[in-house]
KOLFI-197533 format. One record per residue (C-alpha): x negated, y, z negated; residue in three letters. Coordinates in steps of 0.02 Angstrom, whole numbers, padded with zeros to 5 digits, always signed. Example, Ala and Ser with C-alpha at 12.3 -4.5 7.8 and 13.67 -1.06 7.14 Angstrom:
<atoms>
-00615-00225-00390ala -00684-00053-00357ser 
</atoms>
This chain:
<atoms>
+00976+01589-00279met +01135+01502-00385glu +01106+01594-00534arg +01257+01719-00516asp +01362+01657-00645glu +01221+01692-00776gln +01192+01857-00711leu +01372+01913-00712ala +01378+01888-00896arg +01231+02044-00897val +01319+02130-00773lys +01487+02130-00879thr +01403+02186-01029trp +01301+02326-00944leu +01447+02392-00858ser +01548+02425-01009ala +01574+02605-01037gln +01532+02585-01239gln +01490+02424-01305pro +01520+02397-01468val +01452+02232-01511ala +01305+02146-01460gly +01283+01971-01356gln +01149+01859-01352val +01141+01747-01183leu +01023+01592-01231leu +00966+01538-01043leu +00888+01357-01050glu +00802+01273-00914gly +00671+01155-00856thr +00495+01208-00820val +00483+01306-00653gly +00673+01323-00651ala +00647+01521-00629gly +00697+01583-00821lys +00558+01699-00785thr +00617+01760-00623glu +00791+01775-00715phe +00724+01888-00842leu +00654+02001-00702arg +00821+02009-00622ala +00892+02069-00790val +00754+02188-00813val +00801+02272-00645gln +00977+02282-00692leu +00928+02371-00859ala +00824+02505-00763his +00969+02529-00655ile +01096+02559-00817ser +00964+02670-00904glu +00965+02566-01059val +00810+02544-01176ile +00727+02388-01142leu +00616+02286-01263leu +00524+02156-01186asn +00422+02019-01258ala +00344+01855-01177val +00305+01717-01294cys +00149+01588-01257ser +00091+01425-01341ala -00091+01525-01359gly -00008+01658-01490glu +00112+01533-01572arg +00007+01552-01745asp -00016+01747-01721leu +00107+01804-01851pro +00229+01935-01817phe +00157+01925-01624gly +00337+01922-01520ala +00404+02061-01650leu +00263+02158-01607ser +00281+02156-01421gln +00465+02209-01424leu +00452+02343-01561phe +00282+02427-01523asp +00348+02475-01360ser +00334+02643-01250pro +00508+02659-01212val +00560+02686-01386leu +00583+02883-01447pro +00422+02933-01505ala +00471+02964-01689glu +00539+02799-01706leu +00383+02710-01645arg +00283+02824-01776arg +00392+02735-01898gly +00382+02568-01848ile +00195+02562-01799thr +00141+02556-01970pro +00265+02435-02040val +00223+02299-01899leu +00032+02339-01939arg +00043+02297-02117gly +00152+02140-02079leu +00023+02073-01975met -00125+02103-02085glu -00055+02042-02247thr +00006+01877-02191thr -00069+01706-02152arg +00001+01569-02039ala +00025+01438-02168glu +00155+01546-02283asn +00261+01632-02152met +00426+01591-02225his +00361+01683-02395glu +00300+01820-02288ala +00444+01872-02215val +00562+01835-02370glu +00433+01949-02477ser +00459+02084-02337asn +00628+02079-02284arg +00688+02239-02344ala +00538+02326-02238glu +00593+02223-02097ile +00789+02249-02103leu +00780+02447-02152tyr +00598+02494-02082asp +00608+02389-01908leu +00789+02337-01865phe +00900+02497-01940gln +00812+02617-01829pro +00850+02523-01664val +01025+02470-01706thr +01047+02648-01747glu +00970+02693-01577leu +01079+02581-01487ala +01244+02675-01561val +01202+02807-01429thr +01103+02698-01302thr +01113+02532-01281pro +00976+02426-01299val +00920+02275-01218val +00814+02141-01283val +00720+02012-01159cys +00615+01855-01236val +00543+01744-01119asp +00496+01563-01192asp +00561+01578-01361ile +00505+01402-01393asp +00329+01468-01397his +00364+01609-01526met +00303+01625-01690asp +00374+01571-01846ala +00378+01746-01934ala +00444+01825-01772ser +00585+01685-01755gln +00651+01734-01925gln +00654+01910-01885cys +00736+01893-01731leu +00875+01786-01833leu +00907+01942-01937phe +00945+02045-01783leu +01053+01908-01721val +01164+01913-01873arg +01191+02101-01850arg +01239+02110-01682leu +01426+02117-01734ser +01414+02295-01770thr +01261+02340-01643ala +01286+02364-01451pro +01116+02273-01417ile +01109+02120-01268leu +00985+01999-01305met +00916+01864-01159val +00823+01734-01215leu +00754+01587-01119thr +00703+01423-01191glu +00617+01277-01108leu +00735+01135-01102ala +00668+00951-01110glu +00761+00801-01149ser +00715+00784-01328asp +00820+00699-01445gly +00795+00847-01583thr +00809+01021-01599his +00701+01154-01704ser +00776+01228-01864pro +00769+01397-01773phe +00854+01343-01607his +00989+01251-01724ala +01021+01406-01822glu +01023+01532-01667leu +01162+01401-01592leu +01274+01433-01744arg +01272+01628-01732gln +01442+01674-01634ser +01369+01807-01526pro +01249+01670-01444val +01322+01620-01282val +01203+01456-01216ser +01192+01436-01026ala +01080+01313-00909arg +01006+01335-00764ile +00943+01175-00655gly +00862+01142-00502pro +00914+01220-00338leu +01039+01113-00228ser +00979+01049-00074pro +01081+01180+00028gln +01007+01308-00073ala +00817+01249-00035val +00880+01251+00162arg +00950+01426+00140thr +00792+01467+00053leu +00652+01400+00162thr +00762+01479+00315gly +00744+01661+00235leu +00561+01629+00198arg +00505+01535+00358leu +00642+01592+00488gly +00781+01484+00563thr +00681+01355+00651ser +00560+01330+00495gly +00714+01306+00387gly +00771+01158+00504arg +00608+01082+00520glu +00553+01089+00328phe +00724+01119+00224gly +00753+00926+00202asp +00585+00869+00177ser +00551+01033+00047phe +00712+00980-00059ala +00660+00794-00073gln +00483+00854-00116arg +00520+00992-00235ser +00687+00920-00296gly +00746+01093-00293gly +00606+01158-00429asn +00600+01331-00371pro +00424+01350-00420leu +00373+01187-00317leu +00485+01253-00182leu +00396+01416-00181asp +00224+01339-00181ala +00271+01235-00041leu +00323+01376+00069ile +00181+01475+00029his +00063+01314+00085asp +00161+01310+00278glu +00157+01500+00282arg -00029+01513+00259his -00069+01349+00368gly -00121+01226+00218asp +00026+01111+00243gly -00090+00965+00235thr -00198+01002+00095arg -00053+01099-00007gln -00159+01169-00141pro -00032+01302-00200ala +00100+01168-00223phe -00054+01076-00328gly -00068+01222-00438arg +00126+01230-00462ala +00148+01055-00510leu +00002+01070-00639leu +00070+01221-00705asn +00227+01129-00737cys +00142+01008-00828leu +00042+01108-00936tyr +00190+01198-00986arg +00288+01064-01037ser +00260+00981-01198arg +00110+00887-01212ser +00173+00713-01208arg +00234+00741-01028thr +00072+00779-00974leu +00007+00617-01055arg +00166+00538-00983val +00107+00618-00800ala -00071+00569-00818arg -00024+00391-00867ala +00090+00360-00724met -00030+00437-00591ala -00171+00322-00651val -00061+00172-00675tyr +00044+00188-00500gly +00206+00165-00451asp +00312+00022-00558gly +00254+00048-00721ala +00378+00007-00867thr +00389+00139-01015pro +00311+00014-01125glu +00163+00006-01011gln +00151+00188-00985leu +00163+00214-01183gly +00027+00088-01211glu -00086+00194-01083leu -00022+00355-01156ala -00036+00316-01337gly +00142+00357-01371thr +00309+00258-01411ala +00408+00203-01264pro +00562+00305-01324gly +00460+00462-01312ile +00392+00409-01136val +00578+00379-01091glu +00612+00564-01131arg +00475+00617-01044ala +00523+00538-00900leu +00689+00608-00890arg +00614+00797-00924thr +00501+00765-00766met +00648+00696-00664thr +00755+00856-00710glu +00622+00963-00671ala +00629+00887-00488gly +00439+00822-00526leu +00510+00626-00505leu +00637+00530-00426ala +00673+00361-00476asp +00537+00358-00589gly +00410+00399-00447arg +00322+00574-00407phe +00419+00644-00277arg +00282+00706-00175his +00139+00599-00117glu +00011+00719-00172leu +00060+00745-00326ala -00016+00583-00419ala -00192+00635-00344arg -00169+00808-00404thr -00132+00740-00574val -00299+00623-00553leu -00417+00764-00477asp -00361+00876-00644asp -00408+00735-00777leu -00576+00754-00858pro -00690+00622-00805ala -00712+00546-00983glu -00519+00533-01007asp -00490+00485-00819arg -00608+00321-00835ala -00540+00274-01030gln -00349+00279-00928leu -00411+00152-00797his -00495+00049-00916gln -00346+00034-01036arg -00247-00006-00863ala -00353-00133-00827ala -00351-00213-00984arg -00173-00192-00980leu -00146-00281-00813leu -00264-00434-00852tyr -00185-00476-01021his -00014-00463-00935gln -00046-00572-00784gly -00049-00429-00661gly -00122-00431-00500ala -00312-00464-00487val -00337-00340-00360gly -00250-00196-00471asp -00351-00220-00613ala -00506-00219-00522ala -00441-00046-00431his -00435+00003-00621his -00597-00065-00669leu -00703+00021-00512ala -00632+00171-00554glu -00667+00161-00745ala -00842+00133-00702gly -00959+00022-00825arg -00834-00106-00907val -00932-00216-01035ser -00801-00352-01059glu -00811-00523-01022pro -00650-00527-00918trp -00692-00380-00795ala -00835-00472-00693leu -00717-00614-00656arg -00575-00496-00614val -00695-00391-00487leu -00772-00543-00407leu -00604-00632-00372glu -00528-00478-00308ala -00678-00432-00184ser -00666-00615-00113ser -00483-00579-00091glu -00501-00391-00018ala -00657-00484+00093leu -00547-00614+00153ser -00405-00492+00213his -00535-00384+00306gly -00535-00234+00177arg -00719-00221+00184val -00727-00054+00101gln -00623-00111-00050arg -00725-00259-00072ala -00889-00156-00079leu -00814-00038-00210arg -00759-00191-00321tyr -00925-00281-00294leu -01036-00114-00338asn -00930-00109-00511ser -00971-00298-00532ala -01138-00275-00528gln -01128-00154-00674asp -01017-00278-00766ala -01142-00422-00767cys -01217-00466-00926thr -01331-00612-00874asn -01456-00633-00707glu -01351-00775-00631arg -01198-00672-00631asp -01287-00522-00567arg -01368-00624-00415trp -01192-00690-00374thr -01125-00520-00360ala -01269-00478-00259arg -01234-00614-00146ala -01054-00560-00133arg -01112-00380-00094leu -01216-00450+00056ala -01086-00524+00130gln -00963-00379+00114ala -01086-00268+00192glu -01128-00395+00319trp -00955-00364+00385gln -00989-00187+00430leu -01165-00188+00489asn -01277-00358+00466pro -01438-00258+00482ala -01386-00135+00321ala -01366-00310+00214ser -01553-00360+00227leu -01610-00267+00060arg -01497-00381-00020his -01526-00545+00064leu -01722-00515+00050leu -01701-00503-00146ala -01588-00645-00148leu -01731-00764-00094thr -01806-00743-00271glu -01629-00783-00348ala -01653-00967-00239val -01824-00986-00292arg -01777-00967-00478ser -01604-01073-00443asp -01497-00949-00473gln -01391-00947-00331leu -01236-01052-00283asp -01297-01187-00155pro -01136-01128-00040tyr -01199-00945-00050glu -01392-01005-00030thr -01346-01094+00135met -01251-00949+00204leu -01407-00845+00152leu -01505-00951+00284val -01388-00912+00403arg -01402-00725+00383gln -01587-00734+00363leu -01597-00829+00539leu -01487-00708+00616trp -01586-00552+00564leu -01751-00639+00621his -01816-00666+00447arg -01879-00847+00502thr -01996-00877+00374gln -01904-00829+00224glu -01755-00950+00299ala -01886-01086+00322val -01938-01077+00132asp -01757-01086+00080ile -01723-01240+00187leu -01841-01321+00115ala -01792-01296-00052leu -01623-01333-00025leu -01676-01506+00056arg -01793-01528-00089lys -01653-01529-00223arg -01515-01593-00125ala -01625-01763-00128thr -01680-01768-00298arg -01642-01921-00396leu -01554-01942-00549pro -01658-02075-00622ser -01819-01951-00617ala -01727-01825-00733gly -01711-01708-00584leu -01525-01700-00563ala -01461-01568-00446ala -01368-01423-00518ser -01165-01431-00520ser -01077-01391-00344gly -01250-01439-00258thr -01210-01508-00074pro -01279-01689-00046asn -01366-01722+00113arg -01226-01838+00194pro -01103-01679+00167ala -01120-01501+00179glu -01286-01500+00218leu -01308-01616+00352his -01162-01507+00429asp -01287-01368+00396met -01436-01476+00496glu -01304-01502+00642val -01286-01337+00662trp -01466-01286+00650leu -01495-01420+00800ala -01375-01341+00902cys -01403-01147+00871thr -01584-01135+00788tyr -01664-01306+00839pro -01853-01284+00790pro -01789-01274+00623leu -01680-01417+00613ala -01706-01570+00502gly -01669-01743+00544arg -01478-01764+00592val -01465-01934+00655gln -01438-02027+00483ser -01282-01911+00427gly -01113-01980+00435pro -01013-01993+00593ala -00905-01843+00617thr -00726-01875+00581thr -00594-01784+00708gly -00494-01625+00645pro -00355-01736+00562glu -00487-01772+00439gly -00535-01606+00399ala -00499-01513+00240pro -00314-01441+00229thr -00382-01269+00161thr -00480-01149+00250arg -00617-01142+00113gly -00808-01149+00132arg -00801-01337+00165ala -00671-01327+00311phe -00778-01191+00397trp -00944-01305+00366leu -00867-01455+00417gln -00814-01370+00579ser -00980-01295+00626ile -01052-01476+00592gly -00927-01559+00702ala -00920-01428+00854leu -01121-01429+00842ser -01128-01603+00830gly -01015-01620+00985gly -01122-01502+01091leu -01293-01597+01008val -01233-01783+01057arg -01138-01721+01224arg -00971-01768+01158arg -00864-01656+01265ser -00708-01722+01206gly -00741-01730+01023glu -00814-01539+01043thr -00651-01478+01140gln -00531-01562+01008glu -00631-01460+00853trp -00628-01299+00949ala -00450-01300+00983ser -00417-01359+00791his -00544-01218+00742val -00463-01082+00822leu -00277-01127+00783gly -00322-01126+00602gln -00421-00960+00629leu -00328-00793+00541asp -00425-00642+00563leu -00314-00560+00428asn -00407-00703+00294his -00588-00708+00325asn -00702-00824+00247ala -00894-00843+00246pro -00955-00964+00403trp -00786-00918+00475ala -00839-00804+00600glu -00991-00919+00639glu -00868-01070+00671ala -00752-00944+00784thr -00901-00900+00893leu -00950-01075+00916leu -00784-01137+00949ala -00753-01028+01075leu -00931-01032+01168met -00894-01236+01151ser -00744-01208+01262leu -00832-01108+01388val -00985-01226+01392tyr -00862-01359+01434ser -00782-01241+01573gly -00611-01236+01481arg -00621-01033+01526leu -00420-01033+01532ser -00405-01110+01369glu -00542-01003+01283ala -00470-00841+01355ala -00291-00885+01294asn -00369-00912+01128arg -00448-00751+01115cys -00290-00670+01170arg -00180-00771+01033ser -00315-00709+00901leu -00295-00534+00943asn -00101-00545+00939glu -00096-00644+00782arg -00192-00513+00680arg -00112-00371+00584thr -00252-00246+00542gly -00413-00209+00610asn -00552-00344+00582pro -00723-00293+00526ser -00851-00231+00654pro -00939-00396+00639met -00765-00498+00682trp -00736-00364+00823gln -00906-00384+00891gly -00911-00574+00895ile -00743-00590+00977leu -00792-00448+01108asn -00940-00546+01137ala -00872-00704+01183ala -00715-00622+01279glu -00868-00542+01366ala -00945-00705+01419glu -00779-00778+01451ile -00739-00640+01581arg -00906-00658+01653leu -00900-00834+01694arg -00713-00804+01755gly -00801-00671+01883gly -00689-00527+01795asp -00863-00413+01802leu -00782-00260+01741ala -00700-00327+01606gln -00848-00411+01550ala -00944-00262+01544val -00806-00177+01448ala -00803-00311+01311his -00991-00326+01313gly -01018-00144+01268glu -00879-00136+01136arg -00973-00286+01057ala -01129-00166+01051leu -01048-00027+00981glu -00962-00125+00843gln -01135-00189+00802val -01288-00130+00858ser -01430-00220+00937val -01521-00225+00763gln -01364-00306+00686gly -01350-00423+00808trp -01521-00485+00776gly -01575-00660+00855thr -01383-00668+00913ala -01408-00520+01041ala -01453-00634+01173gly -01272-00657+01198leu -01200-00501+01220pro -01349-00408+01308leu -01363-00578+01424gly -01184-00550+01461thr -01201-00370+01512leu -01373-00397+01598val -01280-00530+01711leu -01124-00431+01747ala -01219-00266+01790his -01332-00378+01916thr -01171-00440+01996arg -01075-00280+02011leu -01253-00202+02077gly -01273-00077+01958asp -01472-00112+01938leu -01507+00050+01852asp -01408-00009+01688arg -01480-00198+01711ala -01642-00108+01693thr -01611-00013+01542ala -01554-00165+01462leu -01693-00285+01510val -01824-00159+01448thr -01741-00130+01280gln -01839-00219+01157gly -01776-00379+01074val -01841-00496+00927pro -01955-00629+00982asp -01873-00742+00864glu -01711-00730+00972met -01800-00847+01111phe -01802-00995+00980gln -01621-01000+00969ser -01471-01044+01081arg -01431-00875+01093tyr -01601-00840+01193gly -01557-00959+01336leu -01407-00834+01381his -01541-00691+01400tyr -01669-00786+01491leu -01553-00843+01621tyr -01461-00671+01647ala -01641-00594+01651arg -01683-00720+01776gly -01552-00669+01892his -01593-00477+01864tyr -01767-00529+01920tyr -01686-00608+02072leu -01592-00471+02123ala -01741-00359+02113met -01843-00488+02229asn -01956-00529+02076arg -01938-00725+02131thr -02096-00765+02018arg -02026-00692+01869ala -01849-00749+01884ala -01925-00944+01911leu -02022-00907+01751gly -01865-00872+01659asp -01750-01021+01735phe -01895-01138+01698leu -01922-01081+01521ser -01733-01104+01479cys -01756-01289+01544gly -01915-01322+01446glu -01841-01265+01284leu -01683-01350+01310met -01757-01513+01355gly -01870-01491+01210lys -01714-01453+01090trp -01613-01594+01157gly -01489-01468+01220leu -01499-01477+01403asp -01325-01437+01442leu -01294-01350+01595pro -01141-01304+01525gly -01231-01184+01423ile -01342-01110+01559val -01362-01218+01731pro -01554-01153+01747trp -01585-01296+01873arg -01470-01229+02020thr -01536-01050+01980ser -01716-01106+01975ala -01686-01197+02138ser -01629-01038+02216glu -01794-00958+02169ala -01882-01106+02225trp -01796-01084+02390leu -01846-00898+02402leu -02023-00942+02370gln -02000-01071+02519gly -02027-01234+02405asn -01885-01342+02461arg -01930-01495+02394asp -01940-01420+02214gln -01773-01345+02256ala -01708-01499+02302lys -01770-01600+02160arg -01682-01498+02035leu -01523-01508+02125val -01531-01685+02122lys -01572-01694+01946glu -01401-01572+01904gln -01297-01680+01999leu -01354-01843+01922ser -01337-01768+01751leu -01184-01877+01653pro -01017-01793+01626gly -00856-01753+01712pro -00852-01743+01898ala -00760-01574+01905gly -00880-01467+01805thr -00936-01284+01863val -01108-01357+01856ser -01076-01482+01973arg -00992-01370+02090ala -01153-01254+02087leu -01254-01409+02118gly -01153-01462+02279leu -01165-01291+02351arg -01361-01282+02331leu -01344-01470+02413met -01270-01413+02575ala -01434-01319+02612ala -01521-01471+02603phe -01390-01592+02709ser -01358-01588+02887ser -01261-01468+02970leu -01107-01570+03000gly -01103-01630+02804gln -01101-01431+02749arg -00919-01407+02755pro -00871-01561+02652arg -00992-01513+02501leu -00950-01330+02502leu -00772-01372+02520thr -00781-01487+02366glu -00883-01370+02283ala -00736-01219+02310ala -00614-01325+02256asp -00702-01365+02086ile -00737-01173+02062leu -00558-01121+02099glu -00495-01257+01977ala -00609-01186+01856gly -00585-01017+01870gly -00762-00969+01909ala -00703-00832+02043thr -00886-00769+02074tyr -00968-00917+02110glu -00804-00962+02219leu -00856-00822+02324ala -01030-00865+02358arg -00981-01045+02392thr -00850-00973+02524leu -00973-00866+02601ala -01092-01035+02618asp -00937-01112+02690leu -00898-00980+02815gly -01079-00980+02878gln -01077-01167+02889ala -00919-01149+03005tyr -01016-01011+03109gln -01171-01111+03142ala -01039-01259+03202leu -00974-01129+03325gly -00799-01123+03226lys -00802-00929+03238his -00613-00908+03203arg -00617-01018+03056arg -00784-00941+02994ala -00694-00776+03004arg -00548-00830+02893val -00676-00908+02773ile -00784-00760+02747ile -00626-00638+02738arg -00569-00740+02608arg -00750-00743+02521ala -00756-00558+02540trp -00576-00532+02461arg -00626-00650+02304val -00801-00552+02282ala -00696-00379+02301his -00574-00456+02161leu -00731-00476+02060cys -00809-00298+02111gln -00959-00393+02161ala -01018-00245+02294glu -01173-00314+02314pro -01094-00493+02374leu -00968-00392+02459cys -01075-00292+02571arg -01172-00454+02603glu -01009-00536+02690leu -00929-00384+02784leu -01065-00249+02790pro -00947-00145+02901asp -00782-00189+02827thr -00651-00044+02843gly -00544-00137+02716val -00462-00009+02595glu -00538-00033+02420thr -00444+00082+02328glu -00307-00016+02208pro -00134+00012+02210pro -00049+00094+02053asp +00051-00004+01941asp +00231+00066+02005glu +00172+00027+02197glu +00107-00164+02153arg +00263-00197+02046ala +00389-00146+02192thr +00286-00233+02315ala +00279-00406+02215val +00457-00381+02164ala +00522-00387+02340ser +00446-00565+02375leu +00524-00730+02314thr +00432-00842+02227asn +00395-00964+02387ser +00343-00793+02483glu +00231-00744+02321arg +00154-00914+02330arg +00109-00923+02505ile +00055-00753+02524ala -00063-00768+02377ser -00161-00934+02461met -00168-00837+02641ala -00250-00673+02537val -00387-00820+02466met -00417-00862+02656gly -00312-01016+02674tyr -00255-01072+02849thr -00073-01095+02882asn -00109-01285+02886arg -00196-01292+02722glu -00072-01196+02656ile +00069-01332+02700ala -00034-01475+02653glu -00064-01404+02475lys +00122-01358+02460leu +00195-01506+02550phe +00288-01416+02673ile +00258-01378+02871thr +00157-01259+02947pro +00312-01175+03027ser +00378-01139+02861thr +00229-01067+02800val +00224-00942+02965glu +00413-00891+02939gln +00381-00858+02758his +00217-00748+02820leu +00314-00665+02937thr +00448-00620+02811arg +00306-00554+02688val +00210-00446+02810tyr +00402-00360+02866arg +00424-00325+02669lys +00261-00263+02649leu +00246-00167+02812ala +00083-00246+02859val +00039-00333+03022lys -00059-00474+02986asn -00131-00593+02839arg -00303-00465+02857gln -00203-00314+02794ser -00121-00413+02651leu -00159-00320+02488pro -00296-00406+02376gly -00183-00419+02228tyr -00072-00537+02291leu -00196-00662+02248arg -00150-00662+02061gly +00048-00686+02103glu +00059-00872+02115ala +00222-00872+02102gly 
</atoms>
């Protein structure tokens, strides 16, 4: 396509009745432009015209073969036999008596034989039968054949011979002497063919792939091929044969173009593939070992050939194809040069590290610093796999033991983000580095946390002892601590406080440390010091029962957190901050923080980060009564990090799942979780309390009250011994009281309830509400409604809907016992609706075993239409009615008259097509207006 002008010259010459003069058509074109295809078209025209066709194809491999191209032309079977018998001995003699280094002398010394024994018989033949000579790629023709061809060109004024020659056109500032001499001859007409136009590409694509294929792929093929016919043909071939993704034919065609170009073009293309986009000619020249001017000419050549656009490969697979073709040794050298170039020019450490990782072992002293810095940067942005690549290369670049241990510590941190259990082999090895004082103190403290998480308690204890000993060395004794060692009043103190909160049996003395300052005194950067100080402050607030201080720090930590920029200890600080809000009963704030964290992230956090956030979210949902979502988040937490990977912290997601399944009534799944093996060390951590508490309630549901009581009392014993007797962590007293009641021991049950109610702390906590609910069981019948109503108000304000349903159930029973049956039915109906919203089926069946209320939730469109039909006031009143409030109670809370409430409800019934408040849909509970 688009070669009509050039073919017209050939057709005109062939159509002449008796041409008296010869002509030379020199066709120049970029690699892959279709020069060979053009010659094939000329050959077909020659066959139709019944002329004598002499053909030769030159190649780089035969450039040093004397008279090689000439022998292809004249040793042709189309020549008359008699003529061939005269020519063949002359050709053989020329080829046998010459050497490559003296071609000019060889041609000159055999000028007579060449002119009279080779060319004259052919020119005489052309007088009667026109001759067409086709030579492909004359730029690869041997020197002797070039000189001989010039002899023939000079004699075309009297010989009717058409010569069609093709030559590779590259953006070079000079021409060969043969090319220059050829263009000086009058019969020579030069023409150039370039890439196909976008319209031609679309047309050709449509012809090959059909009309729909042309519309679908025409534009993309034009862009990717740059109009290069060879590349276009390969793209069409790949699509036709179902290889549109891998595109092997395109890869082969691209390499064909590069290998057929001059060697400098291939070198520059390889340098581009290694360096990536944005390299200057000077940078590419340094990589390719050539001058910038030569690089610029190579870039122009590839641009004209359709391989590049704006200095970049047109096809997204091109760079990978070129890299895969590079021999391993050459590829490593190019990457090493690129890394060195970027380092010395102050390029991004990530780019330099990429090349170092690709190069393999690099022993230059700066390489380790670059790899470690780039790995930290990658890890902080959640690119864990990239960090692992850099760190594996860093280990090969280490020249001393301390560097080697540092690299391995970073490697352990990276693998931790993917799977904590997989990093254990590194962590155990690092204990040796600590003993020989070869590990940074901050890395050592992080190692303690990781070993404890993976229930390697003894190793952690040994390292803690060394940390404490080194931190208290006195300079006067000649035992000065190594540079950067944390001192006891600062980072090590923060870690000791954290141990007292999370792994209490291992904590040292923390009372002598400095008083924790507020968040305004925290470091301004979110580095190691910030996260350690935050952990110390959060843990200290829990240990010392400073609820306000803890909440202030939790909000500050979660506000500073950026899931796209992670740091060691940040995940521990995040989990502790979220759980601190949960323990304080601030479920709404904790839920909002989780939502905000998810909205602020731009990529996918590592599995470890995702697991921690899902475990915290699961506990928040559980305490808020959203049991189904608690299960969903808890299961995701265990999918992202296995139980083995969670180690001692597995008590948190496992405890959440056990309790959620139990309250949902799915005791089979709860049983499967309870019978799953867990490490004994878990019960020596705060996480074990969550598990024991959940397992106790599972035992209650299974009517194993003695086992349940044992778990609840174990929680109390541990929390008392550890100084963590905070009901916000787990309200063990009220749960143990329920177990005592089921065993008939009212005295023990009442004692525990009184203890819980006498604990210091805010009056409106969930734990107080749980105590009030149980205290009602020990109170007179007349006092029960007051206690239960107070408990219900606290639970509703705190968002603890499951416990609210249980409290409302008790309140309804209290009214029933008092003979207030209508009031009791309303309260029990409200309790059922709240339990139904929680999907707590066992509690629902207990409340209304014979209910016929439809439990199938409406679809989103139906719900949205219903809600939209109500005004804000109507939604607010309907919501409270669904929750079981009487008209008078609604009026008191909203400061309106009962009559107004009745009027609003009447309009709600009419709009929703229901008869009474018992028929109001449950989803209105969440539509407070």
